[in-house]
BALOBA-1460 file (C-alpha; in Angstrom, 3 decimals):
// residues 302
<rec num="1" residu="m" x="-0.081" y="-0.008" z="-0.019"/>
<rec num="2" residu="t" x="1.319" y="3.541" z="-0.904"/>
<rec num="3" residu="t" x="2.348" y="5.397" z="2.118"/>
<rec num="4" residu="t" x="0.505" y="8.783" z="2.910"/>
<rec num="5" residu="v" x="3.162" y="11.280" z="3.494"/>
<rec num="6" residu="v" x="1.019" y="14.486" z="3.648"/>
<rec num="7" residu="a" x="-2.619" y="14.783" z="4.267"/>
<rec num="8" residu="l" x="-4.505" y="18.184" z="4.131"/>
<rec num="9" residu="d" x="-8.240" y="17.944" z="4.910"/>
<rec num="10" residu="q" x="-10.424" y="21.003" z="4.181"/>
<rec num="11" residu="v" x="-7.503" y="23.364" z="5.014"/>
<rec num="12" residu="s" x="-8.215" y="27.165" z="4.969"/>
<rec num="13" residu="k" x="-6.310" y="30.306" z="5.885"/>
<rec num="14" residu="a" x="-7.380" y="33.930" z="5.673"/>
<rec num="15" residu="y" x="-5.703" y="37.189" z="6.190"/>
<rec num="16" residu="g" x="-8.528" y="39.506" z="6.684"/>
<rec num="17" residu="e" x="-10.809" y="39.455" z="3.675"/>
<rec num="18" residu="v" x="-8.276" y="37.503" z="1.641"/>
<rec num="19" residu="r" x="-8.554" y="33.632" z="1.680"/>
<rec num="20" residu="a" x="-5.011" y="32.550" z="0.942"/>
<rec num="21" residu="v" x="-6.013" y="28.917" z="1.204"/>
<rec num="22" residu="d" x="-9.531" y="27.887" z="0.498"/>
<rec num="23" residu="g" x="-10.719" y="24.471" z="1.602"/>
<rec num="24" residu="v" x="-7.671" y="22.509" z="0.212"/>
<rec num="25" residu="t" x="-7.939" y="18.667" z="0.645"/>
<rec num="26" residu="l" x="-5.169" y="16.419" z="-0.846"/>
<rec num="27" residu="d" x="-2.888" y="13.555" z="-0.052"/>
<rec num="28" residu="l" x="0.606" y="13.175" z="-1.108"/>
<rec num="29" residu="y" x="2.590" y="9.740" z="-1.361"/>
<rec num="30" residu="a" x="5.923" y="8.380" z="-0.840"/>
<rec num="31" residu="g" x="8.278" y="8.456" z="-3.859"/>
<rec num="32" residu="q" x="6.349" y="11.287" z="-5.614"/>
<rec num="33" residu="a" x="7.938" y="14.392" z="-7.175"/>
<rec num="34" residu="v" x="5.131" y="16.973" z="-6.855"/>
<rec num="35" residu="a" x="5.019" y="20.395" z="-8.579"/>
<rec num="36" residu="l" x="2.842" y="23.194" z="-6.877"/>
<rec num="37" residu="l" x="1.959" y="25.836" z="-9.498"/>
<rec num="38" residu="g" x="-0.050" y="28.954" z="-9.442"/>
<rec num="39" residu="p" x="0.237" y="32.744" z="-10.100"/>
<rec num="40" residu="n" x="1.599" y="35.236" z="-7.686"/>
<rec num="41" residu="g" x="-0.875" y="35.279" z="-4.819"/>
<rec num="42" residu="a" x="-2.454" y="31.864" z="-5.446"/>
<rec num="43" residu="g" x="-1.537" y="30.608" z="-1.929"/>
<rec num="44" residu="k" x="1.515" y="28.368" z="-2.865"/>
<rec num="45" residu="s" x="3.835" y="29.829" z="-0.120"/>
<rec num="46" residu="t" x="0.977" y="29.863" z="2.629"/>
<rec num="47" residu="s" x="0.108" y="26.322" z="1.760"/>
<rec num="48" residu="l" x="3.646" y="25.292" z="2.264"/>
<rec num="49" residu="d" x="3.848" y="27.350" z="5.523"/>
<rec num="50" residu="l" x="0.700" y="25.486" z="6.776"/>
<rec num="51" residu="l" x="2.392" y="22.062" z="5.720"/>
<rec num="52" residu="l" x="5.376" y="22.876" z="7.689"/>
<rec num="53" residu="g" x="3.533" y="24.090" z="10.787"/>
<rec num="54" residu="l" x="4.903" y="27.692" z="10.373"/>
<rec num="55" residu="k" x="1.550" y="28.845" z="10.157"/>
<rec num="56" residu="q" x="-1.752" y="27.339" z="11.711"/>
<rec num="57" residu="p" x="-4.930" y="26.886" z="9.547"/>
<rec num="58" residu="d" x="-8.141" y="28.630" z="10.345"/>
<rec num="59" residu="t" x="-10.043" y="25.476" z="9.710"/>
<rec num="60" residu="g" x="-9.198" y="21.817" z="8.714"/>
<rec num="61" residu="t" x="-6.318" y="19.680" z="9.561"/>
<rec num="62" residu="v" x="-2.689" y="19.086" z="8.414"/>
<rec num="63" residu="r" x="-0.926" y="15.685" z="9.110"/>
<rec num="64" residu="l" x="2.603" y="14.598" z="8.146"/>
<rec num="65" residu="f" x="3.280" y="10.881" z="8.387"/>
<rec num="66" residu="g" x="0.162" y="10.506" z="10.497"/>
<rec num="67" residu="t" x="1.396" y="13.314" z="13.031"/>
<rec num="68" residu="t" x="1.480" y="16.836" z="13.477"/>
<rec num="69" residu="p" x="3.938" y="18.925" z="11.337"/>
<rec num="70" residu="r" x="6.125" y="19.856" z="14.371"/>
<rec num="71" residu="e" x="6.261" y="16.055" z="15.492"/>
<rec num="72" residu="a" x="7.336" y="15.112" z="11.984"/>
<rec num="73" residu="i" x="10.067" y="17.858" z="11.692"/>
<rec num="74" residu="v" x="11.322" y="17.050" z="15.299"/>
<rec num="75" residu="a" x="11.781" y="13.513" z="14.250"/>
<rec num="76" residu="g" x="13.865" y="14.662" z="11.295"/>
<rec num="77" residu="r" x="11.445" y="13.377" z="8.658"/>
<rec num="78" residu="v" x="11.152" y="16.816" z="6.786"/>
<rec num="79" residu="g" x="13.703" y="18.963" z="5.108"/>
<rec num="80" residu="a" x="12.734" y="22.447" z="3.709"/>
<rec num="81" residu="m" x="14.066" y="25.036" z="1.539"/>
<rec num="82" residu="l" x="12.044" y="28.254" z="1.710"/>
<rec num="83" residu="q" x="12.097" y="31.623" z="0.231"/>
<rec num="84" residu="s" x="11.599" y="33.433" z="3.526"/>
<rec num="85" residu="g" x="14.424" y="33.580" z="6.076"/>
<rec num="86" residu="g" x="18.065" y="34.252" z="5.664"/>
<rec num="87" residu="l" x="21.385" y="32.480" z="6.128"/>
<rec num="88" residu="m" x="23.636" y="33.070" z="8.990"/>
<rec num="89" residu="d" x="26.335" y="35.799" z="8.505"/>
<rec num="90" residu="e" x="30.005" y="35.659" z="9.445"/>
<rec num="91" residu="v" x="30.296" y="31.718" z="9.191"/>
<rec num="92" residu="t" x="31.521" y="29.710" z="6.431"/>
<rec num="93" residu="v" x="29.431" y="27.397" z="4.215"/>
<rec num="94" residu="a" x="31.115" y="24.369" z="5.772"/>
<rec num="95" residu="e" x="30.461" y="25.498" z="9.341"/>
<rec num="96" residu="l" x="26.847" y="26.148" z="8.416"/>
<rec num="97" residu="v" x="26.385" y="22.685" z="6.794"/>
<rec num="98" residu="r" x="28.147" y="21.015" z="9.675"/>
<rec num="99" residu="l" x="25.730" y="22.803" z="12.155"/>
<rec num="100" residu="a" x="22.694" y="21.508" z="10.082"/>
<rec num="101" residu="c" x="23.962" y="18.028" z="10.034"/>
<rec num="102" residu="d" x="24.693" y="18.223" z="13.819"/>
<rec num="103" residu="l" x="21.110" y="19.263" z="14.448"/>
<rec num="104" residu="h" x="19.516" y="16.492" z="12.337"/>
<rec num="105" residu="p" x="18.298" y="13.293" z="14.096"/>
<rec num="106" residu="r" x="19.556" y="11.307" z="10.989"/>
<rec num="107" residu="p" x="22.558" y="13.369" z="9.649"/>
<rec num="108" residu="y" x="24.554" y="12.659" z="6.538"/>
<rec num="109" residu="r" x="28.441" y="13.441" z="6.612"/>
<rec num="110" residu="p" x="28.840" y="17.065" z="5.838"/>
<rec num="111" residu="s" x="31.325" y="16.383" z="3.079"/>
<rec num="112" residu="d" x="28.713" y="14.233" z="1.403"/>
<rec num="113" residu="v" x="26.020" y="17.030" z="1.741"/>
<rec num="114" residu="l" x="28.506" y="19.542" z="0.480"/>
<rec num="115" residu="a" x="29.159" y="17.378" z="-2.717"/>
<rec num="116" residu="r" x="25.414" y="16.538" z="-3.349"/>
<rec num="117" residu="a" x="24.617" y="20.354" z="-3.418"/>
<rec num="118" residu="g" x="27.684" y="21.032" z="-5.587"/>
<rec num="119" residu="i" x="29.212" y="23.530" z="-3.219"/>
<rec num="120" residu="t" x="32.377" y="21.662" z="-2.086"/>
<rec num="121" residu="q" x="34.521" y="24.433" z="-3.697"/>
<rec num="122" residu="l" x="32.553" y="27.043" z="-1.677"/>
<rec num="123" residu="a" x="33.239" y="25.283" z="1.755"/>
<rec num="124" residu="d" x="35.546" y="28.003" z="3.121"/>
<rec num="125" residu="r" x="33.633" y="30.994" z="1.806"/>
<rec num="126" residu="k" x="31.713" y="33.286" z="4.073"/>
<rec num="127" residu="v" x="27.855" y="32.819" z="3.584"/>
<rec num="128" residu="d" x="27.372" y="36.503" z="3.270"/>
<rec num="129" residu="k" x="29.926" y="36.551" z="0.400"/>
<rec num="130" residu="l" x="27.656" y="34.289" z="-1.842"/>
<rec num="131" residu="s" x="25.852" y="35.176" z="-5.099"/>
<rec num="132" residu="g" x="22.209" y="34.534" z="-5.162"/>
<rec num="133" residu="g" x="22.595" y="31.286" z="-6.900"/>
<rec num="134" residu="q" x="25.223" y="29.961" z="-4.614"/>
<rec num="135" residu="a" x="23.025" y="30.890" z="-1.499"/>
<rec num="136" residu="q" x="20.355" y="28.887" z="-3.118"/>
<rec num="137" residu="r" x="22.534" y="25.899" z="-3.479"/>
<rec num="138" residu="v" x="23.445" y="26.365" z="0.264"/>
<rec num="139" residu="r" x="19.796" y="26.369" z="1.308"/>
<rec num="140" residu="f" x="19.418" y="23.106" z="-0.692"/>
<rec num="141" residu="a" x="22.377" y="21.585" z="1.461"/>
<rec num="142" residu="l" x="20.686" y="22.609" z="4.582"/>
<rec num="143" residu="a" x="17.481" y="21.001" z="3.453"/>
<rec num="144" residu="t" x="19.076" y="17.865" z="2.735"/>
<rec num="145" residu="a" x="21.536" y="17.615" z="5.688"/>
<rec num="146" residu="g" x="19.826" y="14.477" z="6.885"/>
<rec num="147" residu="d" x="17.944" y="11.371" z="5.790"/>
<rec num="148" residu="s" x="14.400" y="13.125" z="5.573"/>
<rec num="149" residu="d" x="11.503" y="11.335" z="4.061"/>
<rec num="150" residu="l" x="9.830" y="14.662" z="2.701"/>
<rec num="151" residu="i" x="11.617" y="17.583" z="1.070"/>
<rec num="152" residu="v" x="9.813" y="20.736" z="0.693"/>
<rec num="153" residu="l" x="11.157" y="23.377" z="-1.817"/>
<rec num="154" residu="d" x="9.741" y="26.958" z="-2.382"/>
<rec num="155" residu="e" x="11.079" y="28.236" z="-5.718"/>
<rec num="156" residu="p" x="14.265" y="26.245" z="-5.346"/>
<rec num="157" residu="t" x="16.161" y="27.309" z="-8.674"/>
<rec num="158" residu="t" x="15.476" y="31.041" z="-8.358"/>
<rec num="159" residu="g" x="18.969" y="32.569" z="-9.226"/>
<rec num="160" residu="m" x="20.558" y="29.411" z="-10.532"/>
<rec num="161" residu="d" x="22.164" y="29.116" z="-13.881"/>
<rec num="162" residu="v" x="21.039" y="26.592" z="-16.465"/>
<rec num="163" residu="t" x="23.722" y="24.125" z="-15.721"/>
<rec num="164" residu="t" x="23.279" y="24.300" z="-11.942"/>
<rec num="165" residu="r" x="19.435" y="23.835" z="-12.289"/>
<rec num="166" residu="q" x="19.895" y="20.770" z="-14.284"/>
<rec num="167" residu="g" x="22.241" y="19.318" z="-11.661"/>
<rec num="168" residu="f" x="19.738" y="20.298" z="-8.905"/>
<rec num="169" residu="w" x="16.903" y="18.443" z="-10.506"/>
<rec num="170" residu="a" x="18.878" y="15.518" z="-11.151"/>
<rec num="171" residu="t" x="19.558" y="15.222" z="-7.614"/>
<rec num="172" residu="m" x="16.004" y="15.737" z="-6.738"/>
<rec num="173" residu="r" x="14.961" y="13.037" z="-9.139"/>
<rec num="174" residu="e" x="17.309" y="10.640" z="-7.390"/>
<rec num="175" residu="q" x="15.613" y="11.590" z="-4.146"/>
<rec num="176" residu="a" x="12.280" y="10.872" z="-5.367"/>
<rec num="177" residu="d" x="13.414" y="7.512" z="-6.987"/>
<rec num="178" residu="q" x="14.785" y="6.579" z="-3.627"/>
<rec num="179" residu="g" x="11.332" y="6.660" z="-2.077"/>
<rec num="180" residu="r" x="11.293" y="10.296" z="-0.744"/>
<rec num="181" residu="t" x="8.418" y="12.654" z="-1.431"/>
<rec num="182" residu="v" x="9.579" y="15.960" z="-3.153"/>
<rec num="183" residu="l" x="7.169" y="18.914" z="-3.035"/>
<rec num="184" residu="f" x="8.350" y="21.977" z="-4.794"/>
<rec num="185" residu="a" x="6.683" y="25.340" z="-5.847"/>
<rec num="186" residu="t" x="8.038" y="26.839" z="-8.963"/>
<rec num="187" residu="h" x="7.430" y="29.585" z="-11.692"/>
<rec num="188" residu="y" x="9.377" y="27.685" z="-14.168"/>
<rec num="189" residu="l" x="6.606" y="25.444" z="-15.702"/>
<rec num="190" residu="e" x="9.200" y="23.614" z="-17.919"/>
<rec num="191" residu="e" x="10.626" y="22.231" z="-14.646"/>
<rec num="192" residu="a" x="7.424" y="20.926" z="-13.522"/>
<rec num="193" residu="d" x="6.642" y="19.468" z="-16.974"/>
<rec num="194" residu="a" x="10.041" y="17.577" z="-16.967"/>
<rec num="195" residu="m" x="10.326" y="16.687" z="-13.325"/>
<rec num="196" residu="a" x="7.014" y="16.054" z="-11.683"/>
<rec num="197" residu="d" x="5.082" y="12.919" z="-11.382"/>
<rec num="198" residu="r" x="2.177" y="14.978" z="-10.152"/>
<rec num="199" residu="v" x="1.153" y="18.557" z="-10.648"/>
<rec num="200" residu="l" x="-1.123" y="20.750" z="-8.583"/>
<rec num="201" residu="v" x="-2.694" y="24.019" z="-9.698"/>
<rec num="202" residu="l" x="-3.605" y="26.527" z="-7.222"/>
<rec num="203" residu="h" x="-5.615" y="29.659" z="-7.873"/>
<rec num="204" residu="r" x="-6.869" y="32.103" z="-5.225"/>
<rec num="205" residu="g" x="-6.306" y="29.645" z="-2.555"/>
<rec num="206" residu="r" x="-8.247" y="26.830" z="-4.308"/>
<rec num="207" residu="l" x="-6.989" y="23.599" z="-5.797"/>
<rec num="208" residu="l" x="-8.167" y="23.791" z="-9.410"/>
<rec num="209" residu="a" x="-6.358" y="20.662" z="-10.907"/>
<rec num="210" residu="d" x="-4.519" y="17.731" z="-9.624"/>
<rec num="211" residu="g" x="-2.916" y="15.021" z="-11.990"/>
<rec num="212" residu="t" x="0.069" y="14.255" z="-14.131"/>
<rec num="213" residu="a" x="1.497" y="16.946" z="-16.430"/>
<rec num="214" residu="a" x="-0.325" y="15.112" z="-19.358"/>
<rec num="215" residu="e" x="-3.605" y="15.093" z="-17.586"/>
<rec num="216" residu="i" x="-3.260" y="18.751" z="-16.692"/>
<rec num="217" residu="k" x="-2.658" y="19.604" z="-20.336"/>
<rec num="218" residu="a" x="-5.688" y="17.488" z="-21.326"/>
<rec num="219" residu="k" x="-8.010" y="19.241" z="-18.785"/>
<rec num="220" residu="a" x="-7.387" y="22.551" z="-20.541"/>
<rec num="221" residu="g" x="-9.320" y="21.047" z="-23.409"/>
<rec num="222" residu="l" x="-7.426" y="23.001" z="-25.991"/>
<rec num="223" residu="r" x="-5.332" y="22.143" z="-28.992"/>
<rec num="224" residu="r" x="-2.639" y="24.206" z="-30.844"/>
<rec num="225" residu="i" x="-2.904" y="24.480" z="-34.712"/>
<rec num="226" residu="s" x="-0.146" y="26.115" z="-36.750"/>
<rec num="227" residu="f" x="0.181" y="26.413" z="-40.396"/>
<rec num="228" residu="d" x="1.684" y="28.613" z="-43.134"/>
<rec num="229" residu="l" x="-0.395" y="30.651" z="-45.747"/>
<rec num="230" residu="e" x="0.586" y="32.785" z="-48.714"/>
<rec num="231" residu="s" x="0.469" y="36.578" z="-48.439"/>
<rec num="232" residu="a" x="-2.859" y="36.602" z="-50.639"/>
<rec num="233" residu="e" x="-4.463" y="33.996" z="-48.388"/>
<rec num="234" residu="l" x="-3.536" y="35.884" z="-45.169"/>
<rec num="235" residu="d" x="-6.935" y="37.533" z="-44.113"/>
<rec num="236" residu="e" x="-6.907" y="37.669" z="-40.447"/>
<rec num="237" residu="t" x="-10.351" y="38.847" z="-40.307"/>
<rec num="238" residu="g" x="-11.569" y="35.945" z="-42.090"/>
<rec num="239" residu="l" x="-9.513" y="33.390" z="-40.057"/>
<rec num="240" residu="s" x="-10.791" y="34.888" z="-36.761"/>
<rec num="241" residu="g" x="-14.250" y="33.826" z="-37.752"/>
<rec num="242" residu="l" x="-13.184" y="30.097" z="-37.711"/>
<rec num="243" residu="p" x="-15.120" y="28.090" z="-35.235"/>
<rec num="244" residu="f" x="-14.014" y="26.953" z="-31.777"/>
<rec num="245" residu="l" x="-11.143" y="29.594" z="-31.843"/>
<rec num="246" residu="t" x="-9.890" y="30.779" z="-28.378"/>
<rec num="247" residu="s" x="-6.793" y="32.717" z="-29.738"/>
<rec num="248" residu="i" x="-5.142" y="33.399" z="-33.039"/>
<rec num="249" residu="d" x="-1.774" y="34.823" z="-33.769"/>
<rec num="250" residu="v" x="-0.357" y="35.835" z="-37.252"/>
<rec num="251" residu="s" x="3.357" y="36.260" z="-37.602"/>
<rec num="252" residu="g" x="4.536" y="36.729" z="-41.227"/>
<rec num="253" residu="h" x="3.200" y="33.780" z="-43.076"/>
<rec num="254" residu="t" x="2.564" y="31.609" z="-39.965"/>
<rec num="255" residu="v" x="-0.736" y="31.391" z="-38.319"/>
<rec num="256" residu="r" x="-0.957" y="29.981" z="-34.615"/>
<rec num="257" residu="i" x="-4.429" y="28.972" z="-33.303"/>
<rec num="258" residu="q" x="-5.861" y="27.597" z="-30.033"/>
<rec num="259" residu="s" x="-8.968" y="25.773" z="-30.492"/>
<rec num="260" residu="t" x="-11.508" y="23.728" z="-28.448"/>
<rec num="261" residu="d" x="-12.264" y="21.423" z="-31.375"/>
<rec num="262" residu="a" x="-9.203" y="21.072" z="-33.660"/>
<rec num="263" residu="d" x="-10.915" y="18.966" z="-36.113"/>
<rec num="264" residu="g" x="-13.751" y="21.263" z="-36.512"/>
<rec num="265" residu="t" x="-11.489" y="24.271" z="-36.884"/>
<rec num="266" residu="v" x="-9.247" y="22.630" z="-39.507"/>
<rec num="267" residu="h" x="-12.321" y="21.440" z="-41.355"/>
<rec num="268" residu="a" x="-13.682" y="25.000" z="-41.505"/>
<rec num="269" residu="l" x="-10.235" y="26.220" z="-42.558"/>
<rec num="270" residu="y" x="-10.288" y="24.218" z="-45.798"/>
<rec num="271" residu="g" x="-13.970" y="25.302" z="-46.030"/>
<rec num="272" residu="l" x="-12.689" y="28.805" z="-46.683"/>
<rec num="273" residu="g" x="-10.875" y="27.520" z="-49.739"/>
<rec num="274" residu="l" x="-7.486" y="28.131" z="-48.097"/>
<rec num="275" residu="y" x="-4.538" y="25.642" z="-48.683"/>
<rec num="276" residu="p" x="-2.482" y="25.610" z="-45.323"/>
<rec num="277" residu="r" x="1.014" y="24.216" z="-45.579"/>
<rec num="278" residu="n" x="3.072" y="22.732" z="-42.825"/>
<rec num="279" residu="l" x="-0.035" y="22.112" z="-40.848"/>
<rec num="280" residu="e" x="0.692" y="21.055" z="-37.249"/>
<rec num="281" residu="v" x="-1.914" y="20.134" z="-34.510"/>
<rec num="282" residu="a" x="-0.634" y="19.338" z="-30.973"/>
<rec num="283" residu="g" x="-1.757" y="19.606" z="-27.458"/>
<rec num="284" residu="l" x="-1.099" y="22.425" z="-25.265"/>
<rec num="285" residu="g" x="2.271" y="22.590" z="-23.308"/>
<rec num="286" residu="l" x="2.095" y="22.914" z="-19.639"/>
<rec num="287" residu="e" x="2.514" y="26.625" z="-19.538"/>
<rec num="288" residu="q" x="-0.252" y="27.160" z="-22.119"/>
<rec num="289" residu="a" x="-2.603" y="24.712" z="-20.254"/>
<rec num="290" residu="f" x="-1.904" y="26.359" z="-16.992"/>
<rec num="291" residu="v" x="-2.845" y="29.733" z="-18.384"/>
<rec num="292" residu="a" x="-6.067" y="28.362" z="-20.016"/>
<rec num="293" residu="i" x="-7.121" y="26.693" z="-16.678"/>
<rec num="294" residu="t" x="-6.456" y="29.797" z="-14.577"/>
<rec num="295" residu="e" x="-8.101" y="32.154" z="-17.099"/>
<rec num="296" residu="a" x="-11.188" y="29.970" z="-17.195"/>
<rec num="297" residu="e" x="-11.526" y="30.249" z="-13.506"/>
<rec num="298" residu="e" x="-11.103" y="33.914" z="-13.562"/>
<rec num="299" residu="a" x="-13.900" y="34.115" z="-16.209"/>
<rec num="300" residu="r" x="-16.099" y="31.842" z="-14.209"/>
<rec num="301" residu="t" x="-15.788" y="33.867" z="-10.913"/>
<rec num="302" residu="a" x="-15.987" y="37.397" z="-12.621"/>
């Protein structure tokens, strides 16, 4: 039976009139890499704070490994890398990592932690002399200083260069493959698409979608159509009258369309007497699907 790592039951948190988290219920399981997506103000950071016991819900319950967040963290079962909070000044990277290892109930060797985070060469550098990307890697080292079963990451690759990001996600994939649960909030939707076994979409504190990246793309219900036309055939006014369109973009000879019924749109396109070349029909990428889902929710609640 799959082990339940995180259980949120009808969890809500409000700040005045703003409901940062609104009745969220979900379970996370061992060995999953889970991406938490949402626009700014969607409730991602508040959700992580509630999960880690840094804030208390107004209603509902949060359980980690069947216990309270505090009990799970004290037992060393949770590692976290958050946006909030700074790093200690006037200490070296090695000193800070050794401290984190000493405090963890199930610590790794500091040298191994430094190597896994790719910061061995920074060991003797003062923490307050690090670049933004280097500081992020130190935060990652602190989050993985011991054998935790749940790793929580809030925008972990902010400030990292492309090579460092690739190495970071390779390490996170290894953590999930070893049976740990990795929960990460990110603005880089290509990371979620490539790395996550499961994607959660938050909007205005509500959980709008929960599934694999493929399922989230399918939930948007849209297809992308692209093709080329000769100059004489390019009449955007006529094209905008095609059925099932949700958007259209014309750039040079290339037309890009989003449609709720690709077959119907393409049939009507030929019905206009046009002869599209290089015709391609594909599903939305995760980013386009994310935008479509959140825009549909905005329209529904307007």
